[in-house]
C-alpha positions, 0 to 999 in steps of 0.5 A: 163469503166464498168460504160459506158458499164452499161449505154449503156446497160441501154439505150438499154433496155430503147430503147427496152421498148420504142419501144415495147410500141410504136409499135402495130400490128392490125389484118385485122378486127381490128382498133385502135382509137388513143387519143393523150393527150386526143384528138382524132387523128383518126383511124389507122390500120390494120398492124403495127402502131407506138404510142408515148409512154406516149402520145398516147393511143389506143383503139382497135375496132373490125369490125366483126359482133357480135351475141347478144342474147336478154334475154327472155322478158315477154310481153302482146300482143295487144289482152291481151295474155301473152307471153315470147319472145326471140330473137337474134341481129346481129350488127357490128361497121362501124365507130370506132371513133363514137363507142368509142367517142359517147357511153361508151359500145356498147355491153351493149347499143345495148342490152338494146335498143334491149330489150326495142324495142322488148317489145314495138313493140311486145306489139302492135302486136296481137298473131296471127301476132306474130306467123304468121308474124315474117318476117314483125316483124323482119324487123320492129325491125331491122329498129327501132334498127338500127335507134337508134344505127346509131349515135353510128357508129353501124349497126344492120343487122338482128333481129330474133325472136327465140321463142315465149312461150304462156300459156298451156291453150292458146295452148289448145285453139289454138289447138281446134280452128285449129281443128274447122277450119279443120272441117269447111274446110272439110264440105265446100269441101264436100258440094262443091263436092256434088254440082259439082256431082249434076251439073254433074248428071243434065247434064247427065239427060239432055243428057239422056232425048234427047234419050230414048235409052240411059237409056236402054243402061245404064240399060244394063251396070248396069246389066253387072256390077252387074253380075260380082259381086259374091254376093248372093244378086243381085238388078236389077234396073227397069226404072221408065217409065216402072212402070208409064206405068204399074200403069194405067193398074193395076188400070183398071184391079182391077176396072174391077175385083171388078165389076165382083165379087158378093157382099159378106157379111163380117162376122164381119159386120154381127156380129156388126149388130146383136149386134146393133139389140139386143141392140135396142130391149132391149132399146124398152122393157125397155121403154115399162115396164116403161110406159109413161113418164109424162111431 
């Protein structure tokens, strides 16, 4: 009797062990790829699945998106600038069967493909494009990596370039270039402002030239603006047309004054004439003392 009870207990324990070995519980984001005697039978889950002990083998596959950090890669851009680039890749398994059958390690394979593609694509781009056109480069990287991982049942959703490190001397050169560009823009804007101001002054001159009274009104307005200033020095603007009228009159008055005044002898000219006369007399006396000169 005791032997029968022991046998029943052994059978119950064996049944419990077999039941535990044949029952699996899968979460919502998990799938089970089942192999029966080495042959693929398909995927199962989520929930409770039953396996044949010692016959079926199960491989769990997660369908969640995986964040893969790509290690820093040393690259040389198309314009021969060394750079150090880091990136991140987001992927997920869309076909559990192929992710197990077609590739040994999805994570390692995707990481290697991402690294080689990153060096290849960014090595063909110039430094300016690498810094300013990241969105286009990210889309290009995502498309290439996704095409290569598609046979493995893996979908690469996003590839993002996180950081681009360049040598310090190149950073200084880029800073000088940016400063020169700002100065160029400032000069262009200043010249454009001068051009527009000159055009407006030309238009204002055309308006004023149609009516001479306008310049007088402008003159009075300027006097009002100057009078409001408490400075001790005040400059009164004088219209040019008034000066043009005064110049001929002043020239005529000066000519008439010179005609009415008697001629006066300049003392400096008298002294110069006296010195010239004395020198001439000395030369004549010397020639007389020497006598005639023989030919």
